[in-house]
N, C-alpha and C positions, 0 to 999 in steps of 0.2 A: 422128529424126535428131539426133545429138549434135554440137553445135558444138565445133570444136577451136580451141585458142588459136593464133593466128598471130603469132609474134614480130615479123615484119616490119611487120604492121599496128599492133601495139602500139608499135613504135619510131616509126612515123609519128605516132601520137597523142601520144607523149611529146614528139616534136619540135614538133608543132603547139602543144601547151599548155605545154610547159616547166615541169612541176611542180617545185617546190623548197620548202625550208623556208619557211614563212610568217613574216615578221618585222614586218609592218605591217598596220594595219587595211585599207588599200587592197588589199594583196595578198590578205588574207582575203576581202574582198568579191569580188574577181575569182574566187577559187577557189569561193566559194559560188555565183556565177553559173554556173560550169561544172557544178558538182554539180547545181544545179537543172535545168539543161538536160538533163543525162544522166538525172536522176531521172524525167523525164516521157516517157521513151521505152523501147522494148524495146532493151536493150543487148546488143551483141555481147560475147563473152568478153573481148576487148581493152578495150572501153569499160567493162565492169564492173570490170576490174582498175584502170583509171585512176580510176573512180568511188570505189572503195574506198581507193585511195592518197590521193586528194584529201580524202576524209572524215577519214582518219587525220591528214593534215597540218593540216586545219582544227581538229580536236579538240585536237591538240598545241598549236597556237597559242592557242586559246581557253582551254585549261587554264592556260597560262602567263600569257597576257595578262589574263585575268579572275580570276586566282588571288586577288587582293586581295579581290574581292567575293564569290567563291564558290569552293568546292573543286570537284573534278570533279563535274559535274552531269549524271548520266545521264538524269534526268527531262527536262531541257532538250533533250537530244539526241533523246529519244523524241518529245517534242512537236514539235520541228523536223521530224523525218522523217515524222511522222504528218501534219503540216500540208502538207508539200511533196509528199507522195506521193498516189496515188489511193486510199489505204487509209482506212478509217473506224475509229471507236472500236469498232464492232461487230466489225470484222475482228480488232482486237486482243483482244477478248473471246473470240473463237473460238480464237485462238492461246494465250492465257494461261489460258483456262478459266473466268474469273469476272469478272462485271461489277464486283463490289465491289473485286476486286484491281486491275483496270484503273483504276478511279476513284481508289483509294488511291495508286497509283503516279503517276498524272497530277497528283494534288493534292499530291504530295510527302509523303504520310502513310505510305507503305510504300517500302522500299528495293528495288532490283532485285538479287536474288541471282544468282550465276553461272549457275544453271540457267535462270532466266527470261531472263537476258542472252543465253544461247545461242539460246533460242527466238526472241527479238526479232532477233538478228543474222541467223538463218536467214530470218525473215519479211521483213526489209528488205534482205537480201542485203548486209549489212555485217559488219564485225568485231564479235563479241560484246563485246569490250573497251570499245566505245563506251558500253555501258550499265552497266558495272561500276564502282562507286566503289571505289578501292583500299582504303579503310578497311573496307568491308563484306567484301571478299574476305579481308583479313587477320583480321577478327573471325571469319569463318566457318571459317577454317583453324585457329584456336586453340580452337574449341569442340569 
């Protein structure tokens, strides 16, 4: 059975949560709490859309807010999603195909290329762009 997207149900979710651009640490914490709640359940298509929207808003805020300390950090997003999901390092190894690669990525010794980002996005049901450092993408396009 394929679940279909219900615009009315999505509108109800948007009204209940009122997602918007995140501008403060407190708003970020609220969005993170909602994401964590959604992460630990079987999501409807509407909830999954809200989940992806909130992750995108959180990532945008954190990229801008923490830009002084770090550039876009896909490894941090991967660690966060791995920690907050019911998935394990072994599950990542199955997706990416190598224990060494997973260890290198988690330790920051290897960058996540666009192909790996797509695999991770599919695995966690989020946008692949969360795992791609813009500098890596630009470098791979010039090679």
